[in-house]
C-alpha positions as CSV (number, residue, x, y, z in Angstrom):
1,M,-8.6,-134.2,-34.4
2,D,-6.8,-137.3,-33.1
3,G,-4.3,-136.5,-30.4
4,L,-4.6,-132.7,-30.5
5,E,-6.1,-130.3,-28.0
6,A,-8.7,-127.8,-29.3
7,I,-7.9,-124.4,-27.9
8,G,-10.5,-122.2,-29.7
9,R,-12.2,-121.4,-32.9
10,V,-11.7,-119.0,-35.8
11,R,-13.4,-115.7,-35.2
12,V,-16.0,-115.5,-38.0
13,L,-16.8,-112.1,-39.6
14,N,-19.9,-110.9,-41.3
15,S,-20.0,-109.0,-44.5
16,K,-19.8,-105.6,-42.8
17,E,-16.5,-106.7,-41.1
18,T,-14.7,-108.4,-43.9
19,G,-12.5,-106.4,-46.2
20,S,-11.7,-107.2,-49.8
21,S,-12.4,-110.9,-50.6
22,V,-12.8,-113.0,-53.7
23,F,-15.5,-115.2,-52.1
24,G,-19.2,-114.9,-53.1
25,L,-22.5,-116.7,-53.3
26,G,-25.1,-117.1,-56.0
27,L,-28.6,-115.7,-55.4
28,E,-29.9,-116.6,-58.9
29,K,-33.4,-117.5,-60.3
30,L,-35.1,-114.6,-58.4
31,D,-36.7,-113.6,-61.7
32,R,-38.7,-116.8,-61.7
33,G,-40.1,-116.4,-58.2
34,L,-38.8,-119.7,-56.9
35,Y,-38.0,-118.3,-53.5
36,D,-38.3,-115.1,-51.4
37,P,-34.9,-113.8,-50.4
38,E,-36.3,-111.6,-47.6
39,N,-35.6,-114.3,-44.9
40,A,-32.1,-115.0,-46.3
41,Y,-30.4,-111.5,-46.5
42,D,-29.2,-111.5,-42.9
43,R,-28.0,-115.1,-43.1
44,I,-26.1,-114.3,-46.3
45,A,-24.4,-111.4,-44.6
46,E,-23.4,-113.7,-41.8
47,S,-21.5,-115.9,-44.3
48,G,-18.9,-113.1,-44.6
49,V,-18.7,-113.3,-48.4
50,R,-18.4,-110.1,-50.4
51,W,-19.8,-110.9,-53.9
52,I,-23.4,-111.9,-54.7
53,R,-24.3,-113.1,-58.3
54,I,-27.9,-112.3,-59.3
55,Q,-29.8,-112.6,-62.6
56,S,-31.6,-109.8,-64.3
57,G,-34.7,-111.5,-65.7
58,W,-35.6,-109.7,-69.0
59,N,-38.9,-111.5,-69.2
60,R,-40.0,-110.3,-65.7
61,T,-38.6,-106.7,-66.1
62,E,-40.1,-105.8,-69.5
63,R,-43.7,-107.1,-69.6
64,E,-44.8,-104.3,-72.0
65,A,-42.6,-103.3,-74.9
66,G,-40.4,-100.4,-73.9
67,L,-41.6,-100.3,-70.3
68,Y,-39.0,-101.5,-67.7
69,D,-40.0,-102.4,-64.1
70,F,-36.9,-102.7,-62.0
71,A,-38.7,-102.3,-58.7
72,W,-38.3,-106.0,-57.8
73,L,-34.6,-106.0,-58.6
74,D,-34.1,-102.7,-56.9
75,R,-35.3,-104.3,-53.6
76,I,-32.8,-107.1,-54.0
77,V,-29.8,-104.9,-54.9
78,D,-30.5,-102.4,-52.2
79,Q,-30.9,-105.1,-49.5
80,L,-27.6,-106.6,-50.5
81,R,-25.7,-103.2,-50.6
82,R,-27.2,-102.3,-47.2
83,R,-25.3,-105.3,-45.8
84,N,-22.0,-104.4,-47.5
85,L,-22.6,-107.2,-50.1
86,V,-21.5,-106.4,-53.7
87,P,-24.0,-107.6,-56.3
88,W,-22.9,-108.4,-59.9
89,L,-25.6,-108.9,-62.5
90,C,-26.0,-111.7,-65.0
91,L,-28.0,-110.3,-68.0
92,C,-29.9,-113.3,-69.3
93,Y,-32.7,-115.1,-70.9
94,G,-35.4,-114.3,-73.4
95,N,-38.6,-112.3,-73.5
96,K,-42.0,-113.6,-74.7
97,I,-42.9,-110.1,-76.1
98,Y,-40.4,-110.5,-78.9
99,D,-40.2,-114.3,-79.1
100,P,-43.6,-115.9,-78.8
101,K,-42.1,-119.4,-78.6
102,S,-40.4,-118.5,-75.4
103,A,-43.8,-118.0,-73.7
104,E,-44.0,-121.8,-73.5
105,I,-40.7,-122.0,-71.5
106,F,-40.7,-121.2,-67.8
107,G,-38.8,-117.9,-67.3
108,A,-38.0,-117.8,-71.1
109,V,-34.8,-119.7,-70.0
110,G,-32.3,-120.4,-72.8
111,C,-34.0,-118.3,-75.5
112,P,-31.4,-115.8,-76.9
113,P,-32.3,-112.9,-79.2
114,R,-31.7,-114.1,-82.8
115,T,-33.8,-111.9,-85.2
116,E,-32.8,-108.3,-85.7
117,E,-35.9,-107.1,-83.9
118,Q,-35.1,-109.3,-80.9
119,K,-31.5,-108.2,-80.8
120,Q,-32.4,-104.5,-80.9
121,A,-34.9,-105.1,-78.1
122,W,-32.3,-106.9,-76.1
123,L,-29.8,-104.1,-76.5
124,R,-32.4,-101.5,-75.4
125,Y,-33.0,-103.7,-72.3
126,V,-29.3,-104.0,-71.6
127,R,-28.8,-100.2,-71.9
128,A,-31.8,-99.5,-69.6
129,T,-30.5,-101.9,-67.0
130,V,-27.0,-100.6,-66.9
131,E,-28.2,-96.9,-66.8
132,H,-30.7,-97.8,-64.0
133,F,-28.1,-99.5,-61.8
134,K,-25.1,-97.2,-62.6
135,G,-23.4,-96.4,-59.2
136,R,-24.9,-99.5,-57.6
137,I,-23.6,-102.3,-59.9
138,D,-20.4,-102.2,-62.0
139,R,-20.0,-105.8,-63.2
140,Y,-22.3,-107.2,-65.9
141,E,-22.1,-110.8,-67.1
142,I,-23.6,-111.6,-70.5
143,W,-25.9,-114.6,-70.4
144,N,-25.6,-117.8,-68.4
145,E,-24.0,-121.1,-69.7
146,P,-24.4,-120.3,-73.4
147,D,-22.4,-123.4,-74.2
148,G,-25.1,-125.6,-72.7
149,V,-28.2,-126.5,-74.7
150,W,-30.4,-125.9,-71.6
151,C,-29.4,-122.2,-71.7
152,W,-29.1,-121.8,-75.5
153,K,-32.0,-123.9,-76.6
154,C,-31.7,-123.1,-80.3
155,G,-28.5,-125.1,-80.4
156,V,-25.2,-124.0,-79.0
157,N,-23.1,-121.8,-81.3
158,G,-19.9,-120.1,-80.1
159,A,-19.8,-117.6,-82.9
160,E,-23.5,-116.6,-82.3
161,Y,-22.8,-116.1,-78.6
162,G,-19.6,-114.1,-79.4
163,E,-21.6,-111.6,-81.6
164,L,-24.2,-111.2,-78.8
165,L,-21.4,-110.6,-76.3
166,K,-19.7,-107.9,-78.5
167,M,-22.8,-105.9,-79.1
168,S,-23.9,-106.2,-75.5
169,A,-20.4,-105.1,-74.2
170,R,-20.5,-102.0,-76.5
171,V,-23.8,-100.9,-75.0
172,I,-22.7,-101.6,-71.4
173,R,-19.7,-99.4,-71.8
174,E,-21.7,-96.7,-73.5
175,A,-24.2,-96.7,-70.6
176,D,-21.5,-96.9,-67.9
177,P,-17.8,-96.4,-69.0
178,A,-16.7,-97.6,-65.5
179,A,-18.5,-101.0,-65.8
180,K,-16.6,-104.3,-66.3
181,V,-17.9,-106.8,-68.8
182,I,-17.9,-110.5,-67.9
183,G,-18.3,-113.0,-70.7
184,G,-18.5,-116.7,-71.1
185,A,-20.2,-118.2,-68.1
186,I,-19.1,-121.4,-69.7
187,C,-19.8,-124.8,-68.1
188,R,-18.7,-127.4,-70.7
189,F,-15.1,-126.3,-71.3
190,D,-15.4,-127.0,-75.0
191,L,-12.3,-125.6,-76.6
192,Q,-13.8,-125.7,-80.1
193,W,-16.9,-123.7,-79.0
194,L,-14.7,-121.3,-77.1
195,Q,-12.4,-120.7,-80.1
196,E,-15.5,-120.0,-82.3
197,M,-16.5,-117.4,-79.7
198,L,-13.1,-115.8,-79.4
199,K,-12.6,-115.6,-83.2
200,T,-15.4,-113.1,-83.4
201,G,-13.3,-110.7,-81.4
202,A,-15.3,-111.3,-78.2
203,G,-12.1,-111.9,-76.2
204,K,-11.2,-108.2,-76.6
205,A,-14.7,-107.1,-75.8
206,M,-14.8,-108.5,-72.3
207,D,-12.7,-107.7,-69.2
208,L,-13.2,-111.1,-67.5
209,L,-14.3,-114.6,-68.5
210,S,-16.4,-116.6,-66.1
211,Y,-16.6,-120.3,-65.8
212,H,-18.6,-122.9,-63.8
213,G,-16.5,-125.5,-62.2
214,Y,-18.7,-128.4,-61.1
215,N,-16.7,-131.5,-60.5
216,P,-16.2,-133.7,-57.3
217,D,-12.6,-133.9,-58.3
218,E,-11.6,-130.2,-58.3
219,T,-8.2,-131.0,-59.8
220,V,-9.8,-131.9,-63.1
221,T,-11.6,-128.5,-63.3
222,I,-8.3,-126.7,-62.7
223,R,-6.4,-128.7,-65.4
224,V,-9.1,-128.0,-67.9
225,M,-9.4,-124.4,-66.9
226,R,-5.7,-123.8,-67.4
227,A,-6.1,-124.9,-71.1
228,V,-9.1,-122.5,-71.3
229,K,-7.0,-119.7,-69.9
230,A,-4.2,-120.4,-72.3
231,L,-6.5,-120.2,-75.3
232,C,-8.2,-117.0,-74.0
233,H,-4.8,-115.3,-73.5
234,M,-3.9,-115.9,-77.1
235,Y,-6.8,-113.6,-78.0
236,N,-6.6,-111.2,-75.1
237,P,-3.5,-111.4,-72.8
238,E,-5.1,-109.0,-70.3
239,L,-8.2,-111.1,-69.7
240,K,-8.9,-112.0,-66.1
241,F,-11.1,-114.8,-64.8
242,V,-14.2,-115.3,-62.5
243,E,-15.2,-118.6,-61.0
244,G,-18.9,-117.9,-61.4
245,E,-20.4,-121.1,-60.0
246,N,-19.1,-124.2,-58.3
247,G,-21.0,-126.3,-55.9
248,A,-22.0,-129.7,-54.4
249,Q,-25.3,-131.0,-53.1
250,S,-26.0,-132.0,-49.5
251,R,-28.1,-135.0,-50.4
252,R,-28.9,-137.3,-53.3
253,S,-31.1,-135.6,-55.8
254,R,-32.7,-136.0,-59.2
255,A,-31.7,-132.6,-60.6
256,G,-28.8,-130.2,-60.9
257,A,-25.1,-130.7,-61.5
258,L,-23.6,-133.8,-59.9
259,W,-27.1,-135.2,-59.4
260,G,-27.7,-138.8,-58.3
261,A,-24.4,-139.0,-56.3
262,A,-24.2,-140.0,-52.6
263,W,-23.9,-136.5,-51.3
264,T,-24.2,-135.7,-47.5
265,P,-23.9,-132.4,-45.6
266,R,-20.3,-133.2,-44.6
267,R,-19.3,-134.2,-48.2
268,Q,-20.8,-130.9,-49.4
269,A,-18.7,-129.0,-46.9
270,K,-15.5,-130.8,-47.9
271,A,-16.2,-130.2,-51.6
272,L,-16.9,-126.5,-50.9
273,A,-13.6,-126.0,-49.1
274,R,-11.6,-127.8,-51.7
275,M,-13.3,-126.1,-54.7
276,M,-13.2,-122.6,-53.2
277,L,-9.6,-122.8,-52.1
278,L,-8.2,-124.3,-55.3
279,H,-9.9,-121.6,-57.4
280,L,-8.6,-119.0,-55.0
281,M,-5.1,-120.4,-55.5
282,E,-5.6,-120.1,-59.3
283,G,-5.9,-116.3,-58.8
284,V,-9.5,-115.7,-59.8
285,E,-11.1,-112.2,-59.3
286,I,-14.3,-113.7,-57.9
287,C,-14.9,-117.2,-56.6
288,S,-18.7,-117.7,-56.3
289,Y,-20.4,-120.8,-54.7
290,F,-23.8,-121.9,-56.0
291,S,-25.8,-121.3,-54.1
292,C,-27.3,-119.4,-51.1
293,L,-30.4,-121.6,-50.9
294,D,-31.8,-125.0,-51.9
295,M,-34.1,-124.4,-54.9
296,A,-35.7,-125.8,-58.0
297,E,-33.4,-126.0,-61.0
298,A,-36.2,-125.3,-63.5
299,L,-33.9,-125.1,-66.5
300,N,-36.2,-127.2,-68.6
301,G,-39.5,-126.1,-67.1
302,T,-42.6,-125.3,-69.2
303,T,-44.9,-122.5,-68.2
304,E,-48.1,-124.4,-67.9
305,D,-46.8,-127.5,-66.1
306,R,-45.6,-127.0,-62.6
307,K,-44.3,-130.5,-62.3
308,T,-41.5,-129.7,-64.8
309,Y,-39.9,-127.2,-62.5
310,R,-40.2,-129.1,-59.3
311,D,-36.8,-130.6,-60.0
312,Y,-35.3,-129.8,-56.6
313,A,-31.5,-129.5,-56.1
314,Y,-29.8,-129.1,-52.7
315,F,-26.7,-126.9,-53.4
316,G,-27.7,-124.3,-50.8
317,V,-25.5,-123.5,-47.9
318,L,-28.8,-122.7,-46.3
319,E,-31.4,-125.4,-46.2
320,A,-34.9,-124.8,-47.5
321,T,-38.2,-126.7,-47.6
322,F,-40.5,-126.7,-50.5
323,T,-44.2,-125.7,-50.8
324,P,-46.6,-127.7,-53.0
325,D,-46.1,-124.9,-55.6
326,G,-42.4,-125.6,-55.7
327,I,-41.3,-122.5,-53.8
328,A,-38.2,-122.7,-51.5
329,T,-39.3,-121.6,-48.1
330,G,-38.7,-122.1,-44.4
331,A,-36.2,-120.8,-41.9
332,Y,-33.2,-121.2,-44.2
333,T,-31.2,-123.1,-41.7
334,P,-27.4,-123.1,-42.1
335,K,-25.8,-126.4,-43.2
336,P,-22.2,-127.5,-42.2
337,A,-21.1,-126.0,-45.6
338,F,-22.3,-122.6,-44.4
339,R,-19.9,-122.8,-41.4
340,T,-17.1,-123.8,-43.8
341,L,-17.8,-120.8,-46.0
342,Q,-17.8,-118.5,-42.9
343,V,-14.4,-119.8,-41.9
344,L,-12.8,-119.4,-45.3
345,A,-14.3,-115.9,-45.9
346,S,-13.1,-114.7,-42.4
347,I,-9.5,-116.0,-42.9
348,F,-9.0,-115.0,-46.5
349,Q,-10.0,-111.4,-46.5
350,G,-8.3,-108.1,-46.0
351,E,-4.6,-107.8,-46.9
352,Y,-3.0,-111.2,-47.8
353,R,-1.2,-112.7,-50.7
354,M,-0.1,-116.1,-51.9
355,Q,3.6,-116.8,-51.4
356,T,5.8,-119.9,-51.7
357,L,7.0,-120.7,-48.1
358,P,10.2,-122.4,-47.0
359,I,8.3,-125.6,-46.2
360,L,9.6,-129.0,-47.2
361,M,7.4,-132.0,-47.2
362,D,9.0,-135.4,-46.8
363,P,12.1,-133.8,-45.3
364,H,14.3,-136.9,-45.0
365,F,16.6,-137.7,-47.9
366,L,18.8,-140.6,-48.8
367,N,21.2,-140.2,-51.8
368,G,19.1,-137.2,-53.0
369,F,15.7,-139.0,-52.9
370,P,13.0,-138.2,-50.4
371,Q,12.3,-140.9,-47.8
372,T,9.0,-141.1,-46.0
373,E,8.9,-141.4,-42.2
374,P,6.7,-144.1,-40.6
375,S,3.8,-142.6,-38.7
376,W,3.2,-144.2,-35.3
377,R,0.1,-142.1,-34.8
378,I,-2.2,-143.7,-37.3
379,R,-1.6,-147.5,-37.8
380,R,2.1,-146.9,-38.8
381,T,1.1,-145.4,-42.1
382,D,4.0,-143.8,-43.9
383,D,4.0,-140.0,-44.0
384,S,3.9,-139.0,-47.6
385,A,3.4,-135.8,-49.5
386,R,3.1,-137.3,-53.0
387,E,-0.6,-136.4,-53.5
388,I,-0.9,-133.3,-51.4
389,I,-2.2,-130.0,-52.7
390,S,-0.7,-127.1,-50.8
391,Q,-0.3,-123.3,-51.0
392,G,1.4,-120.7,-48.7
393,F,0.0,-117.3,-47.8
394,V,1.3,-114.3,-46.0
395,K,-0.5,-111.5,-44.1
396,P,2.0,-108.6,-43.8
397,G,2.7,-107.9,-40.1
398,C,0.6,-110.8,-39.0
399,G,2.1,-114.1,-40.0
400,Y,2.0,-117.0,-42.5
401,G,-0.5,-119.7,-43.5
402,F,0.0,-123.0,-45.2
403,V,-3.1,-124.7,-46.6
404,Y,-2.9,-128.4,-47.6
405,W,-5.1,-131.4,-48.3
406,V,-5.1,-134.8,-50.1
407,P,-7.5,-134.7,-53.1
408,K,-9.0,-138.2,-52.5
409,E,-12.4,-139.0,-53.9
410,V,-14.8,-136.9,-51.8
411,L,-17.9,-139.1,-52.4
412,T,-16.4,-142.4,-51.2
413,T,-13.5,-141.6,-48.9
414,E,-13.0,-140.3,-45.4
415,Y,-9.3,-140.0,-45.5
416,E,-6.9,-139.2,-42.7
417,S,-3.2,-139.8,-42.3
418,T,-0.1,-137.9,-41.2
419,I,2.7,-135.9,-42.7
420,T,6.0,-134.6,-41.5
421,L,7.2,-131.1,-42.6
422,E,10.3,-129.1,-42.2
423,C,10.1,-125.3,-42.2
424,C,12.4,-122.3,-41.6
425,R,11.9,-118.6,-40.6
426,L,8.2,-118.8,-40.1
427,T,8.1,-117.1,-36.7
428,G,5.3,-117.1,-34.1
429,E,3.3,-119.7,-32.4
430,I,2.1,-122.5,-34.6
431,H,-1.5,-123.7,-34.6
432,L,-3.4,-126.2,-36.8
433,V,-6.9,-125.1,-38.1
434,D,-9.6,-127.4,-39.4
435,L,-11.1,-125.3,-42.2
436,L,-14.3,-127.2,-42.2
437,D,-15.5,-125.9,-38.9
438,G,-12.8,-123.4,-37.8
439,T,-11.6,-125.4,-34.8
440,V,-8.0,-124.3,-33.8
441,Y,-5.7,-126.9,-32.3
442,A,-2.4,-126.6,-30.4
443,L,0.5,-128.8,-31.6
444,P,1.8,-130.9,-28.6
445,E,5.5,-130.8,-27.8
446,E,6.2,-134.2,-29.3
447,M,5.1,-133.0,-32.7
448,V,7.4,-129.9,-32.8
449,E,11.2,-130.3,-33.0
450,T,13.2,-127.1,-33.1
451,D,16.7,-125.8,-32.5
452,G,15.6,-122.3,-31.4
453,S,16.9,-120.6,-34.6
454,G,13.6,-120.6,-36.5
455,W,14.0,-124.1,-37.9
456,Y,11.2,-126.6,-37.1
457,R,10.3,-130.2,-38.0
458,L,6.6,-130.7,-37.5
459,K,6.3,-134.5,-37.0
460,H,3.3,-136.6,-37.9
461,I,0.8,-133.8,-38.0
462,P,-2.7,-134.7,-39.5
463,V,-3.5,-134.6,-43.2
464,R,-7.0,-135.1,-44.5
465,D,-9.1,-135.1,-47.6
466,S,-10.4,-131.8,-46.4
467,P,-8.2,-128.7,-46.1
468,L,-6.2,-128.0,-43.0
469,L,-4.3,-124.8,-42.3
470,L,-1.0,-124.4,-40.4
471,A,-1.1,-120.9,-39.0
472,F,2.1,-119.2,-37.9
473,G,1.9,-116.1,-35.7
474,D,-1.4,-114.1,-36.0
475,F,-2.4,-115.4,-39.4
476,V,-5.7,-116.5,-37.9
477,E,-7.7,-114.5,-35.4
478,M,-9.4,-116.6,-32.7
479,A,-12.8,-115.9,-31.2
């Protein structure tokens, strides 16, 4: 950080040390055997997240009609719980026993139950799953991305999904009255599709609606999601929200969301920080990054043709290599995005809340209009807050935090400038934290003007296209 002295790093916590947190990771596609999670469990716990999204795999669990083998899923759930990670389960995909056409599709992906026989078999499977995991899992999501043709291959239909959601929710609550039902898992933000689904009464049948927010410009996702929330609340004012997937790749790829773009490990870390924080600021119950590991997408794979599911994507915060059979393997090495996730999960856990703070950006006024102050630190650029995204936080008894960044295009820009802030009554020593890697910096005397009464002007402090944190008092614990 130009002109600043690094004085330490954020103390990162593992999942056994973190308290309540909204942050999570996806550990999906286990039902298709695309990787072995055994080498990843300890790494995942080191990330400090709380929630882990997994998929149930009807096709793998019920290979003979009426016989359910949960042993493979038990191992995963118990390994996660042993590390204080909280699994939530996405109930999804078809079964070739009841739908012979799905046998041609790898993992029976995108084959919902449609006939009465298939629906009854699905409901028996849902009931058996919830009864089996009662006491270990209490949040169940119904299907994955049903508004996308890759996951609803018969042709997307909001009303059809709404009916499936309602009947599934009823069975979930019968099997475990304490369970929470998550619906939606939407990815296209199609208001017409969503309204068709909600008109069936599905909005009242679920406790939470999940959405997948892939976009290199995170502000677009938030604007669209606010419209989705407004529509949902017209049908169920009590509905809460889950950010079930967001992510960015660490290299250019030919598969997966945001494919083909000029991703790098650093750009992935910046995107992760911006996405996770902005969804946190929107008040979601869970904010889950996709995914733990690099893996094959395999959404359009066919059973007999391995080439069709060797469509590798590089969303993982842990790096994998691939065998000739398309299995993600190796040492699962942390990427820079893993460190970023550790930092966020360690800071934003335990007791904290969002709060508007007495901080004024562009504090110089002339005739009632803000005037920018020329920055002499970086090529005499004007300090300006016009584009900045920011949010204040408080940890009772510890201090205050102020997160801010400029939402420049993450794929083409490495933006850095300065900003001048005025703040009052935010007591304690002030530090600047780089949320990408957790480095903590002291502010030199020339950047801090104060009159000793609790008023400060912080002059020409850095602002970037990746989130920074002003920490007042003990808001951040250093290693």
